[in-house]
C-alpha positions as a Markdown table, in Angstrom:
| # | Residue | x | y | z |
|---|---|---|---|---|
| 1 | Met | 0.0 | 0.0 | 0.0 |
| 2 | Val | 1.2 | 3.5 | -0.8 |
| 3 | Asn | 2.2 | 5.7 | 2.2 |
| 4 | Lys | 0.0 | 8.8 | 1.5 |
| 5 | Lys | 1.8 | 11.0 | 4.0 |
| 6 | Arg | 5.2 | 10.1 | 2.4 |
| 7 | Val | 3.8 | 11.0 | -1.0 |
| 8 | Glu | 2.5 | 14.3 | 0.2 |
| 9 | Ala | 5.9 | 15.1 | 1.9 |
| 10 | Glu | 7.9 | 14.1 | -1.2 |
| 11 | Ala | 5.6 | 16.2 | -3.4 |
| 12 | Ala | 6.0 | 19.2 | -1.1 |
| 13 | Leu | 9.7 | 19.1 | -1.7 |
| 14 | Leu | 9.5 | 19.4 | -5.5 |
| 15 | Pro | 11.7 | 22.3 | -6.3 |
| 16 | Gly | 10.0 | 23.2 | -9.6 |
| 17 | Leu | 6.7 | 23.8 | -8.0 |
| 18 | Ala | 7.9 | 26.0 | -5.2 |
| 19 | Gly | 6.2 | 29.1 | -6.7 |
| 20 | Gly | 3.0 | 27.3 | -7.5 |
| 21 | Leu | 1.4 | 26.5 | -10.8 |
| 22 | Gln | 1.3 | 30.2 | -11.9 |
| 23 | Ser | 5.1 | 30.3 | -11.5 |
| 24 | Leu | 5.4 | 27.2 | -13.7 |
| 25 | Arg | 3.2 | 28.7 | -16.4 |
| 26 | Asn | 5.3 | 31.9 | -16.5 |
| 27 | Arg | 8.5 | 29.9 | -17.1 |
| 28 | Ile | 7.1 | 27.8 | -20.0 |
| 29 | Ile | 7.2 | 29.9 | -23.2 |
| 30 | Thr | 8.3 | 27.4 | -25.9 |
| 31 | Ala | 7.3 | 23.8 | -26.8 |
| 32 | Glu | 10.8 | 22.7 | -25.8 |
| 33 | Gln | 10.4 | 24.2 | -22.3 |
| 34 | Leu | 7.1 | 22.5 | -22.0 |
| 35 | Glu | 8.6 | 19.2 | -22.9 |
| 36 | Glu | 11.5 | 19.7 | -20.5 |
| 37 | Gln | 9.1 | 20.5 | -17.6 |
| 38 | Phe | 6.9 | 17.5 | -18.6 |
| 39 | Asp | 9.9 | 15.1 | -18.5 |
| 40 | Trp | 11.0 | 16.6 | -15.2 |
| 41 | Leu | 7.6 | 16.2 | -13.7 |
| 42 | Val | 7.2 | 12.6 | -14.9 |
| 43 | Gly | 10.7 | 11.8 | -13.5 |
| 44 | Glu | 9.8 | 13.3 | -10.1 |
| 45 | Leu | 6.4 | 11.4 | -10.0 |
| 46 | Gln | 8.2 | 8.1 | -10.7 |
| 47 | Arg | 10.8 | 8.9 | -8.0 |
| 48 | Ile | 8.0 | 9.6 | -5.5 |
| 49 | Ala | 6.2 | 6.5 | -6.4 |
| 50 | Ala | 9.3 | 4.4 | -6.1 |
| 51 | Thr | 10.1 | 6.0 | -2.7 |
| 52 | Ala | 6.6 | 5.7 | -1.3 |
| 53 | Thr | 5.6 | 2.3 | -2.5 |
| 54 | Pro | 6.9 | -0.7 | -0.6 |
| 55 | Tyr | 8.8 | -3.4 | -2.4 |
| 56 | Arg | 7.0 | -6.6 | -3.2 |
| 57 | Lys | 7.9 | -9.6 | -1.1 |
| 58 | Pro | 10.2 | -12.1 | -2.8 |
| 59 | Asn | 8.3 | -14.9 | -4.4 |
| 60 | Arg | 8.5 | -18.0 | -2.3 |
| 61 | Gly | 7.5 | -21.6 | -3.2 |
| 62 | Phe | 7.6 | -22.9 | -6.7 |
| 63 | Gln | 10.4 | -20.6 | -7.8 |
| 64 | Leu | 13.0 | -22.5 | -5.8 |
| 65 | Pro | 16.0 | -23.7 | -7.9 |
| 66 | Trp | 15.3 | -27.4 | -7.1 |
| 67 | Trp | 11.6 | -27.1 | -8.3 |
| 68 | Thr | 12.0 | -28.4 | -11.9 |
| 69 | Leu | 9.5 | -29.6 | -14.5 |
| 70 | Glu | 10.2 | -33.2 | -13.4 |
| 71 | Val | 9.3 | -32.4 | -9.8 |
| 72 | Lys | 6.1 | -30.6 | -11.0 |
| 73 | Glu | 5.1 | -33.6 | -13.1 |
| 74 | Ala | 5.8 | -36.0 | -10.3 |
| 75 | Arg | 3.7 | -33.9 | -8.0 |
| 76 | Val | 0.8 | -33.9 | -10.5 |
| 77 | Thr | 1.1 | -37.7 | -10.9 |
| 78 | Ala | 1.1 | -38.2 | -7.1 |
| 79 | Lys | -1.9 | -36.0 | -6.6 |
| 80 | Arg | -3.8 | -37.8 | -9.4 |
| 81 | Ala | -3.0 | -41.2 | -7.8 |
| 82 | Glu | -4.0 | -39.9 | -4.4 |
| 83 | Arg | -7.4 | -38.7 | -5.7 |
| 84 | Glu | -8.0 | -42.0 | -7.5 |
| 85 | His | -7.1 | -44.0 | -4.4 |
| 86 | Lys | -9.5 | -41.9 | -2.3 |
| 87 | Arg | -12.3 | -42.4 | -4.9 |
| 88 | Val | -11.8 | -46.1 | -5.3 |
| 89 | Pro | -9.7 | -47.7 | -2.5 |
| 90 | Thr | -8.0 | -50.9 | -3.3 |
| 91 | Ala | -5.9 | -53.5 | -1.4 |
| 92 | Tyr | -2.9 | -52.6 | -3.6 |
């Protein structure tokens, strides 16, 4: 989950928006300046998202190095045999 207070704090520190939106409008005169400001803003938003969003837990379980296709197939076969045995128990 994103930490909203952290996002707000990071956004408040954006140096390009210190003078507010009107200040930003006054500085953008050409298309190149608009593109530069847009690239800067996207970069800052990505940085804030990366800072405020917790990392995903490492994937545990089937991604272990010893879990191969052979092991997976053996597990499927064993489960199938177990279900068959429970459905129709035999002396064997």
